Z-matrix of the N, CA and C atoms (Angstrom, degrees):
N
C 1 1.449
C 2 1.530 1 109.92
N 3 1.328 2 115.70 1 132.91
C 4 1.454 3 119.39 2 173.30
C 5 1.513 4 109.12 3 -141.30
N 6 1.312 5 114.96 4 120.75
C 7 1.461 6 121.25 5 177.76
C 8 1.520 7 109.51 6 -82.86
N 9 1.304 8 115.25 7 153.18
C 10 1.462 9 121.29 8 174.99
C 11 1.526 10 107.83 9 -94.13
N 12 1.322 11 116.80 10 137.20
C 13 1.459 12 121.68 11 178.37
C 14 1.524 13 108.35 12 -116.21
N 15 1.321 14 115.41 13 127.07
C 16 1.463 15 121.30 14 176.25
C 17 1.527 16 108.29 15 -128.15
N 18 1.311 17 116.01 16 168.39
C 19 1.461 18 120.58 17 174.98
C 20 1.524 19 108.01 18 -118.37
N 21 1.299 20 116.00 19 159.09
C 22 1.452 21 121.02 20 175.43
C 23 1.522 22 108.24 21 -121.25
N 24 1.322 23 116.02 22 131.06
C 25 1.454 24 120.29 23 -178.60
C 26 1.519 25 110.93 24 66.35
N 27 1.300 26 116.21 25 -161.86
C 28 1.467 27 121.46 26 179.57
C 29 1.520 28 112.33 27 -105.24
N 30 1.311 29 116.64 28 8.61
C 31 1.468 30 120.68 29 -175.16
C 32 1.528 31 111.80 30 -57.85
N 33 1.323 32 116.36 31 -52.86
C 34 1.458 33 120.37 32 -176.83
C 35 1.530 34 110.70 33 -68.64
N 36 1.322 35 116.77 34 -43.18
C 37 1.469 36 120.05 35 -179.70
C 38 1.527 37 111.02 36 -60.92
N 39 1.322 38 116.81 37 -40.47
C 40 1.471 39 120.56 38 178.19
C 41 1.522 40 110.55 39 -62.60
N 42 1.326 41 116.28 40 -42.94
C 43 1.459 42 121.03 41 178.04
C 44 1.527 43 110.59 42 -62.39
N 45 1.335 44 116.16 43 -44.29
C 46 1.462 45 122.17 44 -178.21
C 47 1.528 46 111.43 45 -57.63
N 48 1.315 47 117.04 46 -37.74
C 49 1.463 48 121.49 47 -179.35
C 50 1.524 49 112.62 48 -64.52
N 51 1.332 50 117.63 49 -21.41
C 52 1.468 51 120.77 50 -178.28
C 53 1.526 52 112.40 51 -85.38
N 54 1.326 53 117.14 52 -9.12
C 55 1.464 54 120.99 53 -173.60
C 56 1.520 55 112.37 54 -91.69
N 57 1.325 56 115.52 55 145.91
C 58 1.460 57 119.57 56 174.64
C 59 1.534 58 109.05 57 -75.06
N 60 1.302 59 115.66 58 166.03
C 61 1.466 60 121.62 59 -175.60
C 62 1.535 61 112.59 60 -57.21
N 63 1.323 62 117.99 61 -41.52
C 64 1.462 63 120.74 62 -178.24
C 65 1.531 64 112.19 63 -65.82
N 66 1.324 65 116.86 64 -39.04
C 67 1.468 66 120.39 65 178.57
C 68 1.527 67 109.27 66 -68.60
N 69 1.336 68 117.29 67 -39.97
C 70 1.475 69 119.91 68 176.64
C 71 1.518 70 110.98 69 -61.16
N 72 1.348 71 116.31 70 -40.11
C 73 1.464 72 120.26 71 177.88
C 74 1.531 73 110.29 72 -60.93
N 75 1.318 74 117.19 73 -45.83
C 76 1.465 75 121.11 74 179.90
C 77 1.531 76 110.50 75 -64.42
N 78 1.323 77 117.37 76 -40.26
C 79 1.460 78 121.64 77 177.31
C 80 1.527 79 110.38 78 -61.69
N 81 1.323 80 117.46 79 -44.82
C 82 1.470 81 120.95 80 177.07
C 83 1.525 82 111.36 81 -59.64
N 84 1.324 83 116.10 82 -40.14
C 85 1.466 84 121.69 83 178.70
C 86 1.535 85 110.85 84 -60.24
N 87 1.332 86 116.43 85 -47.36
C 88 1.465 87 120.70 86 -179.43
C 89 1.532 88 110.66 87 -69.05
N 90 1.329 89 117.87 88 -37.92
C 91 1.464 90 120.53 89 176.08
C 92 1.526 91 111.38 90 -62.72
N 93 1.332 92 117.34 91 -38.75
C 94 1.473 93 120.38 92 176.43
C 95 1.524 94 110.94 93 -62.22
N 96 1.318 95 117.03 94 -39.01
C 97 1.465 96 119.67 95 176.17
C 98 1.527 97 110.49 96 -64.58
N 99 1.317 98 116.80 97 -41.44
C 100 1.456 99 121.57 98 179.61
C 101 1.529 100 110.62 99 -62.95
N 102 1.318 101 116.30 100 -35.48
C 103 1.467 102 120.79 101 178.57
C 104 1.528 103 112.55 102 -67.54
N 105 1.309 104 116.51 103 -38.04
C 106 1.460 105 119.67 104 -167.10
C 107 1.528 106 116.22 105 -108.78
N 108 1.313 107 118.75 106 -18.67
C 109 1.459 108 120.20 107 -176.59
C 110 1.521 109 110.73 108 -102.35
N 111 1.321 110 115.05 109 141.22
C 112 1.455 111 120.24 110 -178.47
C 113 1.533 112 111.29 111 -65.17
N 114 1.312 113 116.77 112 -42.86
C 115 1.467 114 121.86 113 179.98
C 116 1.516 115 108.75 114 -133.21
N 117 1.329 116 115.21 115 143.19
C 118 1.455 117 120.11 116 175.19
C 119 1.521 118 109.09 117 -116.63
N 120 1.277 119 115.45 118 146.39
C 121 1.455 120 123.30 119 177.41
C 122 1.528 121 109.74 120 -59.03
N 123 1.325 122 116.54 121 149.52
C 124 1.468 123 120.84 122 179.63
C 125 1.527 124 111.86 123 -63.45
N 126 1.302 125 116.47 124 -11.60
C 127 1.464 126 120.44 125 174.06
C 128 1.535 127 110.25 126 -64.34
N 129 1.346 128 116.69 127 -27.53
C 130 1.458 129 121.96 128 -176.67
C 131 1.525 130 114.23 129 -109.52
N 132 1.325 131 118.01 130 -30.62
C 133 1.467 132 121.36 131 -177.20
C 134 1.521 133 109.23 132 -136.67
N 135 1.335 134 115.18 133 135.73
C 136 1.460 135 119.86 134 179.57
C 137 1.529 136 108.96 135 -140.95
N 138 1.336 137 117.40 136 131.99
C 139 1.467 138 118.62 137 174.84
C 140 1.528 139 109.61 138 -68.96
N 141 1.336 140 116.19 139 140.98
C 142 1.463 141 120.73 140 179.91
C 143 1.523 142 109.24 141 -105.57
N 144 1.326 143 117.60 142 -73.34
C 145 1.458 144 122.52 143 174.04
C 146 1.523 145 109.44 144 -174.88
N 147 1.331 146 115.12 145 159.68
C 148 1.465 147 122.79 146 178.33
C 149 1.526 148 112.49 147 53.06
N 150 1.340 149 116.56 148 38.68
C 151 1.460 150 120.98 149 177.14
C 152 1.515 151 114.74 150 78.36
N 153 1.310 152 116.68 151 8.54
C 154 1.470 153 121.16 152 179.20
C 155 1.530 154 108.52 153 -99.00
N 156 1.323 155 114.16 154 137.34
C 157 1.460 156 121.85 155 178.42
C 158 1.520 157 108.34 156 -119.15
N 159 1.332 158 115.11 157 159.75
C 160 1.459 159 118.51 158 172.92
C 161 1.517 160 108.81 159 -117.46
N 162 1.319 161 114.29 160 134.82
C 163 1.453 162 122.89 161 172.89
C 164 1.516 163 105.74 162 -89.29
N 165 1.315 164 116.50 163 129.29
C 166 1.463 165 120.54 164 -171.49
C 167 1.524 166 110.50 165 -111.39
N 168 1.327 167 115.31 166 125.73
C 169 1.462 168 121.61 167 -179.41
C 170 1.521 169 108.03 168 -130.33
N 171 1.304 170 114.87 169 137.11
C 172 1.461 171 120.09 170 175.86
C 173 1.517 172 108.00 171 -130.75
N 174 1.327 173 115.37 172 134.92
C 175 1.459 174 120.06 173 178.20
C 176 1.522 175 108.83 174 -142.64
N 177 1.312 176 115.96 175 118.50
C 178 1.461 177 123.38 176 177.66
C 179 1.525 178 113.19 177 47.51
N 180 1.327 179 115.20 178 46.28
C 181 1.456 180 121.05 179 176.58
C 182 1.518 181 115.03 180 86.64
N 183 1.326 182 117.52 181 -12.94
C 184 1.462 183 120.61 182 176.37
C 185 1.522 184 109.10 183 -90.75
N 186 1.327 185 115.55 184 143.51
C 187 1.462 186 121.52 185 -175.70
C 188 1.528 187 108.45 186 -117.71
N 189 1.337 188 114.63 187 133.30
C 190 1.466 189 121.51 188 -179.84
C 191 1.520 190 108.76 189 -127.32
N 192 1.325 191 115.46 190 149.18
C 193 1.456 192 121.32 191 179.01
C 194 1.527 193 109.15 192 -134.69
N 195 1.340 194 115.18 193 143.09
C 196 1.462 195 122.19 194 173.82
C 197 1.521 196 106.59 195 -130.76
N 198 1.328 197 116.59 196 126.79
C 199 1.458 198 120.44 197 178.04
C 200 1.519 199 110.17 198 -86.60
N 201 1.339 200 115.27 199 144.75
C 202 1.457 201 120.48 200 179.03
C 203 1.514 202 110.38 201 -153.30
N 204 1.335 203 115.02 202 166.63
C 205 1.461 204 122.45 203 173.89
C 206 1.518 205 108.08 204 -131.27
N 207 1.326 206 115.96 205 159.57
C 208 1.451 207 121.42 206 168.61
C 209 1.519 208 106.39 207 -94.18
N 210 1.314 209 116.69 208 137.03
C 211 1.454 210 120.75 209 179.19
C 212 1.525 211 108.45 210 -137.46
N 213 1.318 212 116.12 211 137.67
C 214 1.460 213 122.04 212 179.84
C 215 1.525 214 111.81 213 52.65
N 216 1.291 215 116.54 214 44.82
C 217 1.461 216 120.21 215 175.47
C 218 1.502 217 114.18 216 81.75
N 219 1.321 218 117.11 217 -78.29
C 220 1.455 219 120.61 218 -171.47
C 221 1.510 220 115.26 219 -104.85
N 222 1.323 221 117.85 220 -6.32
C 223 1.459 222 119.59 221 -178.87
C 224 1.523 223 109.31 222 -84.73
N 225 1.292 224 115.11 223 133.03
C 226 1.457 225 121.14 224 178.32
C 227 1.516 226 107.30 225 -113.62
N 228 1.315 227 116.60 226 125.40
C 229 1.458 228 121.67 227 -178.36
C 230 1.522 229 108.57 228 -106.34
N 231 1.316 230 116.34 229 119.01
C 232 1.463 231 121.69 230 -179.52
C 233 1.524 232 110.14 231 -88.55
N 234 1.327 233 115.50 232 136.88
C 235 1.456 234 122.26 233 179.30
C 236 1.525 235 109.63 234 -113.11
N 237 1.310 236 115.87 235 -132.35
C 238 1.456 237 121.92 236 -175.76
C 239 1.529 238 111.87 237 -79.01
N 240 1.311 239 114.46 238 156.26
C 241 1.454 240 121.41 239 175.84
C 242 1.514 241 108.90 240 -134.44
N 243 1.318 242 116.15 241 163.38
C 244 1.463 243 120.35 242 -179.87
C 245 1.515 244 109.70 243 -162.66
N 246 1.331 245 115.55 244 161.87
C 247 1.459 246 120.96 245 172.65
C 248 1.512 247 106.93 246 -91.04
N 249 1.304 248 115.56 247 125.75
C 250 1.456 249 121.35 248 -177.32
C 251 1.530 250 109.23 249 -84.71
N 252 1.324 251 115.27 250 124.98
C 253 1.464 252 119.76 251 -177.71
C 254 1.515 253 112.74 252 -118.94
N 255 1.338 254 116.18 253 -1.59
C 256 1.460 255 120.38 254 178.79
C 257 1.524 256 108.72 255 -125.04
N 258 1.307 257 115.82 256 166.63
C 259 1.464 258 120.93 257 -178.55
C 260 1.533 259 111.86 258 -64.20
N 261 1.314 260 116.42 259 -40.13
C 262 1.468 261 120.73 260 -178.67
C 263 1.525 262 109.88 261 -100.26
N 264 1.324 263 115.08 262 149.27
C 265 1.459 264 119.56 263 175.23
C 266 1.530 265 108.07 264 -66.40
N 267 1.332 266 117.78 265 125.24
C 268 1.469 267 120.23 266 -177.99
C 269 1.533 268 112.13 267 -59.06
N 270 1.309 269 115.91 268 132.42
C 271 1.460 270 122.00 269 178.79
C 272 1.522 271 110.79 270 -57.57
N 273 1.331 272 117.04 271 -36.97
C 274 1.464 273 119.97 272 -179.33
C 275 1.530 274 111.37 273 -61.70
N 276 1.325 275 117.97 274 -35.50
C 277 1.470 276 121.44 275 178.36
C 278 1.528 277 110.59 276 -71.14
N 279 1.323 278 116.57 277 -38.53
C 280 1.475 279 120.32 278 177.25
C 281 1.525 280 109.83 279 -64.70
N 282 1.330 281 116.30 280 -45.80
C 283 1.467 282 120.46 281 178.87
C 284 1.522 283 111.21 282 -61.37
N 285 1.317 284 116.91 283 -38.63
C 286 1.465 285 120.83 284 177.15
C 287 1.526 286 110.13 285 -61.65
N 288 1.323 287 117.30 286 -43.67
C 289 1.471 288 121.03 287 178.84
C 290 1.524 289 110.98 288 -63.19
N 291 1.321 290 117.88 289 -39.86
C 292 1.471 291 121.41 290 178.42
C 293 1.528 292 110.04 291 -64.03
N 294 1.308 293 116.82 292 -41.81
C 295 1.469 294 121.08 293 177.64
C 296 1.527 295 110.81 294 -62.87
N 297 1.327 296 116.99 295 -44.49
C 298 1.462 297 120.89 296 178.88
C 299 1.524 298 110.35 297 -63.31
N 300 1.321 299 117.03 298 -39.97
C 301 1.464 300 120.56 299 177.75
C 302 1.523 301 110.74 300 -59.09
N 303 1.329 302 117.51 301 -44.69
C 304 1.469 303 121.41 302 178.04
C 305 1.525 304 110.62 303 -62.30
N 306 1.327 305 116.81 304 -43.72
C 307 1.471 306 121.11 305 177.35
C 308 1.526 307 110.35 306 -58.74
N 309 1.337 308 115.54 307 -44.94
C 310 1.466 309 121.05 308 -178.93
C 311 1.526 310 111.18 309 -59.22
N 312 1.317 311 117.66 310 -48.68
C 313 1.469 312 120.24 311 -178.40
C 314 1.532 313 111.35 312 -68.07
N 315 1.326 314 117.97 313 -33.25
C 316 1.469 315 120.50 314 175.66
C 317 1.527 316 109.79 315 -66.66
N 318 1.313 317 116.77 316 -44.29
C 319 1.462 318 121.76 317 177.11
C 320 1.532 319 110.28 318 -59.83
N 321 1.314 320 116.29 319 -45.93
C 322 1.459 321 121.50 320 -178.90
C 323 1.539 322 110.71 321 -63.43
N 324 1.335 323 116.28 322 -40.82
C 325 1.455 324 120.82 323 179.57
C 326 1.529 325 110.70 324 -62.18
N 327 1.329 326 116.62 325 -40.92
C 328 1.464 327 121.22 326 179.74
C 329 1.526 328 112.24 327 -68.60
N 330 1.329 329 116.85 328 -27.14
C 331 1.458 330 120.61 329 179.48
C 332 1.526 331 112.32 330 -73.82
N 333 1.328 332 116.96 331 -23.23
C 334 1.480 333 121.01 332 -178.18
C 335 1.469 334 112.35 333 -94.10
């Protein structure tokens, strides 16, 4: 089994540009697991709400999160990412992901 991973908008790409090489390597590693494994440990993936999940990456004490959804079964759509600096995931980041998800489905609807 191999899932397809795509991005929507420039949100994820913009986030990726802010990361150092080692964090990008770790992110690629976790994305490869997401592509190929049926289930991932909650250490790497956690459901948030409204069908949005967070991909969890930690590197040398720094914590990073990338929001994503599953679409059409095996396609994973990556949205915004951020460096987590507080114990709880900021509500503003969750709300941003929900907004992007709505934009994505509206865009997809217009394409069909």
